[in-house]
N, C-alpha and C positions, 0 to 999 in steps of 0.2 A: 303329854302339854296336852292343854286346855288347849281348845279353837278359839283360831282369831276372827271378834267379832268380824258382824257383816259388812262394819264402816274399815275398818284393818284390813278384810284378804280383799275390798273395795282399792286401795289405799296399798297393797302392793303388788294386784294389777297393772294400778296406772302404771308404776315404779318399771314396770319390763314390757310395756305397750309404751313404744314409739310414736306423735306426730306421725302420720302420712305424705311429705311430699315428694312430687316427682322430681324434684331440682337437686334431689341427693343421692353423690351416686357421680351423679355425671359430671361433678369435676370438683377439687378441692373448694373453689371456690366458693361454689352453690353448697360446697355440704357445709362448712362454714359458715358463711351469709345463713341457714337457717336450723343453725345450732345454738349459734355463739350466743343466743337469750339467753338461751338457758345456763349461763352458764356462771356462779356464784363467788362475790367477794367475803371471806369470814375476815371477821375481828376478834378476834381473843385477850379477855381483860382477867389475870389473875389477882388474888387478895393480894401482892405484893405491888400491888398496883403497874405490873410493866403487862406486856402485853404482844403480840404477834398478829398477820395475818397470813393467810393461806387464801386456800380457793375450792372452789364446790362446782355440784352441777348437780340438777333439777333430775330427781329422780321419783319425784308424786307434788302432789302439788303443796302440800306442808313438805314435803320433806329432802333435804340433799345430803350426797356423801361424798365426804372430804379423807384426809389421810389424819391416826387418829391419833401425831404428832401435832401435827392443825389443833387440835380441841385439850389435848395434854393438859390436867389441870384447872382449867375453865372456872371461871367463878359468872364471867358473864362475857355471850355471847349475840352475835350481828350480823346477820346473813342482806346482804344488801345484792337484792336480783332484778335486772328489769327497772330498775328506777325505785324498786321498793327496799327500807332496810326495816327488816322479821327482828324482834328477838329471837335465840335458837336457844335447844334445850341439849346436849348430846343422848340420843338414847341405846347409842349401840356402840360400842368400842372395843378392841381387840389391838395392842400392841403391839402383837408377833404377826402380824397381814399387815401391821398399819392402816385398819381402815375406821370409819367410824359415821356414822350416822344421825343427822343435827333436824331434829323438828322445831320450823318455826311455828310462829303465835298468828301467822295468815297467811293466806293462798295466796299463791309464783301464778299463773297463763303464762308462763313462759313453754317453752321448750322440754320435755322431757323425755330424758334419755333413754330410750333401748342398750339392751345389751347385748353380745353376741354371746351364740349360745357353747361357745367354746374357745380355748385359748389361740393366738394366731401364732400363724407356722415363722420362722423365720424368714427373712427378708421380706415379709408385712411391712407395705408403709402405712405409717402413724401418721398425724398429727394430735398435739399435744394442747389444748388451751388453760391460760391461766392469769393471774397475775402476778406477773416474774418481781422481785425486786420495791412494791407497792407500787410499780407503774400500770396505767393502767391496761383495756385487757389486751393478750398477742396470743399469738404461735406458732409454733416453730414446729416442722412436720423432720421426719425423718424414718427409720422404718430399724424396723426390732433384729436386732442382731443377735438373741443369746434368751433361751429359756430356760427354770429352771434354777437359776440363782438365787443366791444367798446373800444378801447384801448388808450393810449395817444400817439402820435406823435408829437415829439418834443414840449411835454408844452399841446400840447390842445385835447379834447377831438373828433377823429374822427369818418366818420361814419362803415358801415357793416363787421369787418372782421372774419378771424378766424384763429382759437387759434392751435397752432403745441410743441410738447415739440422736437422737434431739435432746436441743439445751436441756434441761431441769433447772430453775432456777428457782433459789431463795424465794418462795412465795405461790409458787407452781404447784408446791406439794398439795392435791389433795386435786388437784384438777385431771377432767375428762383426756382420758388419750383414747381416741376414735380413730376408726381402718375409714376406706372414703365413702362408704356408704353414714356413714355419721353412727354406729354403733360404738360405744363401748368395749375396747378391750383389753386398759386396763387403765389405775390409779396414778395419776402421779405422785409417786411417794421418796425418790434419794438420786441426791448425788452424790454418797457415798458407799465404801463398799472398807472393807478386811481383809490387808494383804496377806495372801494366805502364808506371806512368808515369815515377815516380821510381825504380823498380828495386829501394826497399825491402822487406824481408820484414818482413811486417805480419798483422797478425791481424782478424777480421771477426764480430761476433754473427753467428749462424746462416750462415755461408762455410764448410762445413769441408767434410773431403776423406777418399775411400778407391780404397784399391787398386781396380780395378773385376776381374769374376766370369771373365772374357774373360781374362785374366792372371794371375788365381789360382790356374785352377782345372789350365792347362796346367802351371806351375812347380809346383802339390801335387803329380801324378801324375808325374812326372820324377822329382821330391826324394824321391818315398817309394819308385817302385819302382827309383831305383836314384843311396843316397844318397850324400854329398862326404863329403870332408875338410880339413881347416884353413881351419875360419872360426873358431876358436875361438881365444885366446892363450896362449899360453903360460906367460909371463911370467918367461920364461927369461932375457934379457937384450933390448938396446932394439936399433934394426936398427943403431947405430953400434957392436955389441958391448956399449955398459956394460952392467953391473948395473943389472936392472929394479927400484925400492927399490918392495914393494908391502904385499902388510896380514900377511904369514908375515918374510920381509925385514926389516921394521920393530917385529916384535912378540921375534922372536929376542934373546937376550941376551947383554948384551957378558961378556969371559971374568972369572970372579968373581965374578957375579953373586952376591949372599949372600941377600937376601929378594925377592920376589915384589911386582913390579908389577903395579897393573891400570890402565886408563886409559879413555878412548870418547871417540868422533869424533863418537857418535849426538844429534841435537838431543833426542832426547825427551823430553818433563819428566820421565818418570823410571828416565830411563838414568840419576843420578848413584845413587838408591836401590836399583838393580837392581845396579850395580860395587856398591855395600858387599857385598850378598849371595856374588860372587862374592869379594869381598876377604876374606871372613870363613873360606870353604873355604878359599880356599888356603893360607891365612894358617894356619890350624889344620891343613890337612898334611900342611904343612911344619919343623911340630912335634910329628908326632904324633900327635896331638890328632882322631885318628880319629868319634870321636861327635860332637863339638861337627860332625866337616864335616858328618857323615850326619846330625846335625839341623837345615839347614840345604836342607833335601829335604824335602817334598812327604812328605806320612802318606802318597798317595796309591800316594808310587814308594818311597819306605819297603819298606813293605809288599813289593810285588814286588822290593826287593834281599834282602828276609827279614833282614836285623841286617848294624850297619856292622863285622862282625867279618869277614861274608862281605863284606860291598861290598870291608872297604879289603884281602882277604887281595891280594899284589900292589905293592901303594903302600908299605910297609917304607922302602924306597928310590929312591923316588918324588917330585922340591919340579918344585912350580908356583911358573915361576920367571917370569911374563911371561905380562899376558893383555889385548888389545884391545879392547874395546863398539865394532862399528859398525854397529849396525843394528836398529832395537828399532821388535817390530810392536804396540799392541795393540787387541785384538777388539774387540770390541760387547761381551758379557759380562768383561772386565775380563784374559782372559792374555793375553804374552804372547812374543812369537819374539823371541827374544835370536841375532842371528848376532856372533858372535868368534874369531877366534886365539887361541890355547891355544900358548904351549913349556912342554913340560918337558922334565926333566930326572932317568936313573933310570941304574940299573945293565943293561952290554947285559943279561944275562938276565933282565929282566924291561920291556926294551924292545922293542916290531913289529920285527922283521927283525933286532934284535939293536942296533937305534939309544942312544943314548947322552942324545941329542938331538933332543929330536921338537918338529918344527909341524904345530896340528891346529888343523882348522876345523872347525866347531864350531854346532850351532844348538840351542840350548837351549829348553825351555819353561817357560814360569815362571809361578807362578800365589799370590794374594797370600792367605798361610796367617796368621792370629793379627795382622793387619795387617803384615806381613811378605812381603816376594818371593822364594817358595822355588821350589827347582829339581827344573820335575813328569816331565820330559825331558832323558836329551841324548846327541843322533845326530852321528856326526858326516857330509860334507857328502861324500855318493852313496855313504854306508856305508862306507866304506872305511877303512884306516889313516891313520896321518900321515903326512909329510914329513920327510925327515934335515932336521935344520939346516942340516948341509953345502951341502944342497945351494943355499943361499941366498947 
């Protein structure tokens, strides 16, 4: 195997060297306070428009480790850490060990975790940090209650794991399992196991599993030192050559579509009212009433954009054709993150790369002002341009 580049060697070294802090190890409270900044939320969007969330942890400025089943079949990944959101790409994956490493499109200066040198012993106190059930960052504590276990992960029996009695719920998967000194002793994996008598996949209170550090450490070193490719789904076609139906292709309008249509597949209770905001923006743009469309932006965003006249430059030939809102997440302070696909038509002179029909994958920040949801930020996935409708 060829030697890794100096940059990759540096990244690999960063992945196993923790930031020194005298408070780590004094108490669980101080340890958690020190390391929690390095825990990330993962969002996975698949080609069929479905998705999910999980947890990851920083092992280098541009790398996080998570569970393989969190990123399985991902077409697009986002990594939220330390108040920043990065696009992610899977650069290493082992389904049997339920491990994966994601490379971000930017650097994070948050806490980089150190791996323990060996697996924990039975009775070792541990903590699991993550985002269970898409809730805010949470910590559960427990002990290592078993070694060399073979649980069922996503329905198939996997390799050697450790068993813990700390709670691991959906969304926790991929999160760090740490010892009191803040070192990684496992990667949260599964709350399911195979019954030895019936063969059925089941779950049980107090019986949860994590991939052992003896598997996670060599995997992290290998994938950070020599990133791989080919794990992300391109959504171009299915295995039999037929077209894949995804959120982009479903949103592409039929020929001669005359008005803006918007729908949502999200079950969030605020999805319909958020939808009405985008309906108003799209219809206003299509009628050339840019002042009205601009009024649906938050006061903070309006001040950043300057005025509706400045904002609408280049929109004169643009028509919003179709939008699908497929995910809405609200924070504890009442704000919302909206993930949506948007299709626009415009003259070639106003389109990105001369596109006359564009499919955008958007992240919108939303806030409530005067009783209505207002757009507070708008970013494309990976901060890149749209894809041409003809690609679908």
